[in-house]
C-alpha positions in Angstrom: 0.0 0.0 0.0 1.2 3.5 -0.9 0.5 6.5 1.4 0.7 10.2 1.0 1.0 11.7 4.5 0.6 15.4 5.3 0.2 17.4 8.5 -0.2 20.9 9.8 -2.0 22.3 6.8 -3.0 25.4 8.8 -5.6 26.9 6.5 -3.1 27.4 3.7 -5.0 26.9 0.5 -2.3 27.8 -1.9 0.0 25.1 -0.5 -2.8 22.5 -0.5 -3.6 23.4 -4.2 0.0 22.9 -5.1 0.1 19.6 -3.2 -3.0 18.4 -5.0 -1.4 19.0 -8.4 1.8 17.3 -7.3 0.0 14.3 -5.8 -1.5 13.4 -9.2 2.1 12.5 -10.3 2.8 10.3 -7.3 1.2 6.8 -7.2 -0.8 6.3 -4.0 -3.6 4.4 -2.5 -4.4 6.4 0.6 -4.1 9.9 1.9 -3.5 10.5 5.6 -3.8 13.9 7.3 -2.1 14.1 10.8 -4.0 17.2 12.0 -3.9 20.9 12.5 -6.1 21.5 9.5 -6.8 25.0 10.7 -5.1 27.9 12.5 -2.7 30.7 11.4 -3.8 31.2 7.8 -7.0 32.4 6.1 -8.8 29.5 4.3 -10.0 27.1 7.1 -13.2 26.0 5.4 -11.6 25.2 2.1 -9.0 23.0 3.9 -11.5 21.2 6.1 -13.8 20.6 3.1 -10.8 19.1 1.1 -9.8 16.8 4.0 -13.3 15.6 4.5 -13.6 14.7 0.9 -10.1 13.3 0.2 -8.4 12.0 3.3 -8.8 8.3 4.0 -7.7 9.0 7.6 -7.7 12.3 9.4 -6.6 13.3 12.9 -7.0 16.5 14.9 -4.2 18.7 16.1 -4.0 21.1 19.0 -5.2 24.0 16.8 -8.2 22.1 15.6 -9.1 21.2 19.2 -8.5 24.8 20.3 -10.9 26.1 17.7 -13.6 23.8 18.8 -12.8 24.3 22.5 -11.6 20.8 23.3 -8.2 21.8 24.6 -6.6 24.6 26.7 -5.3 27.7 24.8 -3.6 29.4 27.8 -0.2 28.4 26.3 -0.9 29.8 22.9 1.1 32.9 21.9 -0.9 36.0 21.0 -0.6 35.4 17.2 -1.8 31.8 17.5 -4.6 32.8 19.8 -5.9 35.6 17.5 -5.9 33.2 14.6 -7.7 30.6 16.7 -10.4 33.1 17.6 -10.8 34.3 14.0 -11.0 30.7 12.7 -13.7 29.8 15.2 -15.9 32.6 13.8 -15.0 31.7 10.2 -15.8 28.0 10.3 -19.1 26.7 9.0 -21.0 24.7 11.6 -20.5 21.5 9.6 -16.8 21.9 9.6 -16.8 22.9 13.3 -18.6 19.7 14.1 -16.3 17.6 11.9 -13.2 18.9 13.7 -14.9 17.9 17.0 -15.1 14.3 15.8 -11.4 13.8 14.9 -9.1 11.8 17.2 -5.6 12.9 18.1 -4.1 9.4 17.6 -5.1 6.3 15.6 -3.8 2.9 14.8 -4.7 1.8 11.4 -3.1 -0.1 8.5 -0.6 -1.6 11.0 0.8 1.9 11.6 0.4 4.3 14.5 -0.6 7.9 13.5 -0.5 10.8 15.9 -0.6 14.5 15.6 2.0 15.3 18.3 3.2 12.1 20.0 2.0 8.6 20.8 2.8 9.4 24.5 0.0 11.4 26.0 -1.2 12.5 22.6 -3.6 15.2 23.8 -0.9 16.9 25.9 0.7 18.0 22.6 4.3 17.0 23.4 7.0 17.8 20.9 9.3 15.2 19.5 12.5 16.9 18.4 15.4 14.7 19.4 16.4 11.1 20.5 15.7 11.9 24.2 12.0 12.4 23.3 12.0 8.9 21.9 12.6 7.4 25.3 9.1 7.9 26.5 7.4 7.7 23.0 8.7 4.4 21.6 7.1 2.4 24.5 3.8 4.3 23.9 3.0 2.4 20.7 3.3 -1.2 19.5 3.7 -0.9 15.8 7.0 -0.7 13.9 6.2 2.8 12.6 4.6 5.9 13.9 4.0 9.0 11.8 3.6 12.4 13.6 3.5 16.1 12.8 3.1 19.1 15.2 6.7 20.5 15.2 6.5 21.6 11.5 10.0 20.1 11.1 10.8 16.8 9.3 12.6 14.2 11.4 13.3 10.5 11.6 13.9 8.8 15.0 15.2 5.3 14.8 15.2 2.8 17.7 17.6 -0.1 17.1 17.0 -3.6 18.4 19.3 -2.9 21.4 17.1 0.1 22.3 19.5 2.8 21.1 17.7 5.8 19.6 19.2 8.1 17.0 17.9 11.0 14.9 18.5 11.6 11.3 16.9 12.8 8.0 17.2 11.7 4.4 15.2 12.6 1.3 14.7 8.8 0.7 14.9 6.5 3.6 14.8 2.7 3.8 13.3 1.2 6.9 15.1 -1.7 8.5 13.0 -4.7 9.5 14.3 -5.0 13.1 14.2 -1.3 14.0 11.3 0.9 15.0 10.6 4.5 13.8 8.9 7.7 14.6 8.8 9.9 11.5 7.8 13.6 11.5 6.4 14.5 8.0 6.9 18.3 8.4 4.3 20.9 7.6 2.3 21.5 4.5 1.0 24.9 5.6 3.7 26.5 7.7 7.2 25.0 7.5 9.6 25.9 10.4 12.9 24.2 9.5 14.4 27.2 7.7 13.0 26.0 4.4 9.8 27.8 3.2 8.9 24.9 0.9 6.0 22.8 2.0 6.6 19.3 3.2 4.9 15.9 3.1 5.9 12.2 3.0 5.1 9.2 0.8 5.4 5.7 2.2 5.4 2.4 0.4 4.5 -0.5 2.8 5.9 -3.1 0.3 9.4 -1.6 -0.2 9.4 0.0 3.3 10.6 3.2 1.7 9.9 6.7 3.1 10.3 9.7 0.8 10.2 13.3 1.9 8.8 15.8 -0.7 9.3 19.6 -0.7 7.7 21.9 -3.1 7.1 25.6 -3.8 3.7 27.3 -3.7 2.2 30.8 -4.0 3.4 32.2 -0.7 2.6 35.8 -1.7 -1.1 34.9 -2.2 -1.3 33.3 1.2 0.4 36.3 2.8 -2.1 38.7 1.1 -5.0 36.8 2.5 -3.6 37.0 6.0 -3.3 40.8 5.7 -6.8 41.1 4.2 -8.4 39.2 7.1 -6.5 41.2 9.7 -4.6 38.3 11.0 -1.2 39.0 12.6 1.5 40.2 10.2 4.0 37.9 11.8 2.1 34.9 10.5 2.6 36.2 6.9 6.2 37.1 7.4 7.3 33.7 8.8 6.0 31.8 5.7 8.6 33.4 3.4 11.4 32.5 5.9 10.2 29.0 6.8 10.5 29.7 10.5 
């Protein structure tokens, strides 16, 4: 089975449109969305509509739960909080209710899928280094777990002796005796210093993971942010990928 896996779309329609065009050139059987459909950018309904129609599996992220008041927002910075409040007013009732139904973690297709982490998935922990793997690898029982949330691509590998190492490669071959946590990056707001959007393809037969980066119309996304009165910082960061 061949998957396309995306996360942290964050209401970025221009990036999603570019992904849709690119996805037609990549053979796949299933599309999985790891959450944070909304927040930050200016097209929440278009993103949720697309996920509802096209994703074979969809999760909720902390911004989705924040918008539908299923998680605490006291730790949100002012930019994120303003975008959350704006999104709550902008969403249709159908899309609001849809976000309420999404889980933060799921095991399906013999793979674990989580927005933030398999360990305490609704506490929204970040996985950024091998030390984070110590509590997360025991929290799931499949060989492979895909996550998002940090907006930064990453591969954590746990070897048979328990050693955990971090790495990243455009094309990565899984080893049968190792376990993995793979962060697919962000489609809507990359933060690894590269403004190109990120997603992953995974082939269960070849056990091959491939990271894909692509350009999109950043300026159009920025213009919409300004037009809707969302924080300027949210527009500026898109061009820098931070």
